[in-house]
C-alpha positions, 0 to 999 in steps of 0.5 A: 500500500503506498504511503498516504500520510497526511501533512503534519498539523492535521488531526485526521489520521493518515489513510493507512492509520484509518484503514488499520484501525478499521481492519482491527475492528472489522476483520472482513474489510477489504483494504484496497476497497477502503483505500479507494473509497476513503481517498475519494471521500477525503479528496471530495472534502478537500476539493469542496473546501478549495471551491468554497474558498474561491466562491467566498472570494467572489462573494457567493456561497456554494448554494448560490453557485449551484443555482448559477451553474444550473441556470447556465446548464439550462442554456440561453436565455438561462431561465428556469421556473423555481420548481424546476430549479428545486427539482434539479438541485434536490431542494424543497420549494421553500428552500429554493424560494429562500435561495432565489430571494437571496440571489435576487437581492444580490443581483445574481438572478431576476424573478419575474412573471412569465409574460405568456402565463402570469401564474408562472414565475421565471428565474433568470440569470443576470449579467452580474450572475453570469460574470460571477459564474464565469469568474468561478469557472476560471478559478475552478479550472486553475484549481483543477488543472493544478490538482491533476498536474501530476497525471499524464493525459492518458492517466487523466483519461483512464481515471475519468473513465474509472470514476464514471464507471463508479458513478454509473454503479452508484446511480444504478443502485441508488437512483434517488441519490441525486438530490439532498436528504436535507436542505443546506440553507 
């Protein structure tokens, strides 16, 4: 097993120490499986911290970032109804309303009645929201490039394919796992 020690100063045990403790308490543990799963979990947490710092530098929260990217993925003119946004983000309508209120006050989105159906509300990305999204993408791209700098193009491709296979397995066995179990707002 490769050395997976943590930098000094962190309270978290190294992966090797964690796996050894797990094996001590649960003899049926496959150390290779645990190494992969634990490393993915730690990588995810640390990447989220990095992304969170970048977003904070831009003055937006992760929750706001999720709405911005969902509107961009929807395509031009970057508009969706609050119900569709809530569904795509795995949020309750109340949580989505709270998030949209905050973002509208910050000038990141507008919320207007649909001209063709006055009952329907449309949330639309503003120029300020798109600017924040683009800057976040620039920062994330640099962060991600740095993260993968030690991997060759071939290794990146192979890792991407393997992770997609794992993702497909989880999506197949846990089809309802795309949303949140609880609201984060």
